[in-house]
Residue, then its C-alpha position, 0 to 999 in steps of 0.5 A: m495477527v500482524d505477524k502473519f504478514v511479516g515477510t517479503w510478498k510477491m504480488i499475484s494479482s492487481e484488479n483494475f489498477d489501470d482504471y484506478m490509476k486513471a481515477l487518481g489522475v495518473g498520466f499515461a506513461t506512469r500508468q504503463v509502467g505501473n501496470r507492468t510493475k510487480p513490486s515486492l512487499i516487505i513487511n516488518m515489525d520493530d520492537q515497539g510494534m511499529i509496522c514498516l511496509k516497503s513497496q520495492s520495484t525497479f521503478k520505485t520504492v516507497e516506505v511507510k511506518f505506522n501503528l495500527n488504527e492510528p491515522f498518519e500523514e502519507t506521501t504516496a508513490d504517485d505523490r498524493k498527500t493522504m491521511t492514512v490508517f491501517s487496520l486488520e479486518n477479516c484477516k486482511l491488512v486494510q489501508k484507507q487513504k483520504w485526501d482532497g474529499k476523496e477516499t480510497t481502500i487497499e486491501r492485502e491478504g496472504f495465503w497461509 
């Protein structure tokens, strides 16, 4: 199933992103840039099944490598240190991040 996500993706929509960034404590200037940025998402898988997810834009590029269902330490684009786990749920790539007693979930779905 992960192989359906391999490739380069363009963002179509992002709902309530400004409110999300506010809740995370992201400053006004960074939120303005974030709201205008539409990063490309590049997903690859290596020979051992490790997944590489790269979010690339003119503002910032962030890359994480992981195995499905295995928690790992992530430094997010806004420099939070989280414990993150990716899973496949209902044909979506689901990313759950936990830090400082908080939690967020990011869902990515393709149209194929």
